[in-house]
N, C-alpha and C positions, 0 to 999 in steps of 0.2 A: 777340269781335274784339280786345278789349284784351289778352287772354292770348296771342293769336296774334302781335300786334305785339311784345309783350314777349319772346316766345321768339325771334323773328327778330332783334331787337336784341341779345339775349344771344349768339346764334350769331355775329353779325358782330363783336361785341366779342372773343370768344374767338379768332376768326381773326386779328383785328388784333393781339392780344397775342402769338399764336404767331409771326406774321411779324416782330414787333419784338424777340422774345426773342433774346438773344445765344447763338450756337451754342457748344457745348462742344468745345474742341479736345483730342482724345484722342491726338494725335500719330501716327495711322496714316497720314495723307496725306503729311506733310512730313518725318517723322523716319526716317532710314535705319536698318536693323537694325544692332545692334552687331557688331563684328568679333571673332569668337572665334579663327578661324584665317585669316590673310591669304593671298592668292594667292602660291604659291611655297613655302608652309610644308611641312616634312616632319614626319611624326609617327612615332615608334618606340615601341612599347609591347607589352603582352601580359599574359597571365595564367599562373599555375602553381599546381598543386595536388598534395598528397600526403596519402594517408590509409591507415591500416592497421587491421586487425581481427584479433582472436584470441578463440576460444571454447573453453571446456573444460567438458565434461559439461553443456552447456547444453540446455535443454528449451524447445520451443515447441509447445504443445498436444500433439498425438499424436506429434511428432517428438522423440526423446529421444537422450541421449548424443551431442550434437553437439560435435565437436572440429574446429575449422577455424583456419587461419591464412591471411592474404591481405593484399594491398596494391593500391593504385590510384595511378598516377602520370600526371599530365597536364601538358603544356607547350603554350602557344599564343602564339608571337610574331606581331606584327602590324606592317605597314608601310603608310603612307598618304602620298600627295602631293596637296596641295590645288591644283587647277588654277584655282580661282576662290574668291572669298571664301566661306567656310563650306561649300564643296563640294569633295570630293576622291575619288580612286580609290585602291584599295589591295589588298593581298594578306594573307591570314591563313592560317597553317599550324598545324594542331593534331595533336599526337601523344599517344596514350593507351596505357597498358600496364596490364593487369589480371591478377593472379595469385591463384588460390584453391586451397589445398591442403586436402583433406578426409580426414584419417586415418580417421575413423569417424563414423557417424550411423545411427540406426535409426528406422523407422516402425512403430508398434504400433497395431493396430486389433483390440481384443478379443484373440483367440487367434492373430491373424495378425501376424507380425513380418517386416519387410523391412529388410535391412541394407545399408549403403553403406560401403565401406572402400577406402582408398588410391586416391582419385580426385584428379586434379590438372588444373586448367584454367589456360591461359595465352592471353591475347588481346592483340593489338597492332593498332592502327588509326592511319592517317594520313589527314588530309583537308586539302584546299586550297580556299580560298574567295577568289574575285576579287569585290570589292564596290565599290559607290559609297556614300560617306558624306555625309549631309546634316546640318549643324549648325543648330539652331534656338535662337538666343540667348534667355536668360532675364534680363531687366533690361537696363540700358544700359551696364553696366561691361564686359561681355564675359567675365566670369569663370565663368559657369554657362551650360549649354546642354543641351537635349534633343538626341538624335541618332537617326538611323535609318540602319541599314546594310542595303542590298539587294544580294544577291550570288548568284553561281552557285557551287555546291559540288560537288567530286568527292571520293570516299572510297575507300580501299583498306584491307583488313585481313586478318589471319590469326588463326586460333584453333586451339588444340590441346587435346584432352581425352584423358587417359590413365587407363586402369583397370588396376590391377595387383593386385587383391585375391586373385586365384587363383594368384599366383606367376608368371603370364605377363603380358606387357604388351599390352593391347588399346588401340587408339587411334582417334580420329576427328580428321581434319584438315579445316579449313574455309578457303575463300578467299572473301573478302567484297568486293564492289564496289557502289558506289552513287553517287548524285549528285542534284542538284536545285536548286531556287530557294529561298532562305532570306531571311527578314525579321527583323531584330534591332534593336529600339528600346532606348534606355537614357538615362542621365543622366551628365553629366560636369561636373567643377568643378576649377578651378585652385587648388592649394594653395601654389604658388610661381609665379614668373614663367613658367617653362617646364615645370613638372611638374603634371600633372592626374591626378585619380582618376576612374575611370569604372566604371559598373555597368550591365550589359546583361542582357537576358533574351530567350529565344527567343519569338517571337510567332506566326509562321506559316511554313509550308513546303510545297513540292510536290516530291516526289522519288520515287526508286525504289531498291530494294536487291536485289541478286542474290547468292545464296550457293551455292557449289559444295562438296559434302561428300564426303569419301573415308573409308571405314571399313575399317581394317585393310589399307589399300593394295589393296583388292579391290573392295568395293562402292562405288558412286558415286550420289549424289543431288543434286538441285538444287531451289532455291526462288527465286521472284521475287515481290517485293512492290512495290506502288505505293500511295503515301499522299498525302493532301492535308489539311492542318489549318490552322485559324486559332484559336489559343488561346494563353494565357500559360502556358508551361512553366516552373514554378517550379524544377524540378530543373536547369534550364540557366542559373540565375543565376550570373554571374561578376563579379568585382571585379578591376580591373587598374590598372596604372600606365602613363601615357603621357607621353612627352617630345616637346615641340613645338620644332623647331629651325628 
């Protein structure tokens, strides 16, 4: 009986101590989020990239005598207007051009040899994305923030592949159309009063892609693809400069 009364007394003492304990104020209830971009702010920014490659008598496993030259150019301007604090709507336009010239390459498997000569590829794509941007401030100064862009994307492109190894020019022409929903999170930080550096990466998308192919201006083929993904695409990492006006 004495142990039971002692346990009850200890229980009531703990309840009384919890009620009289001072609450910790973590600032979630009273403190408003920092302002990274005020209502009415305009943002102008974008990304750009250039890469080139050249191979001479290069070998990869069973592929030998690889001789190639090529380049990849991409430009992506972006405009955004903030209709409320840390929330805006905008438009992003992306242009990409890829060229690859293959003077020669050969595939050898024991006594079997397959050669490729005088191939040329040229691809150009343009895409437009209308998006909503949400800024999530980090800290109270409003200098750093996480962001999420959710948008609708449309894409158009053309591709040309030419084979001239026989002395005659054979070619394949492609027309590419696509679109879908894209989600792109990232981080941004101000390095000056109105200049910020941002880094974004593709996270998820739902879309379709349709390709119309014409070979030697005679034969025609079509393909249609539908995709849905939720993953971090490290190949889509971009770093850009943004001006807040």
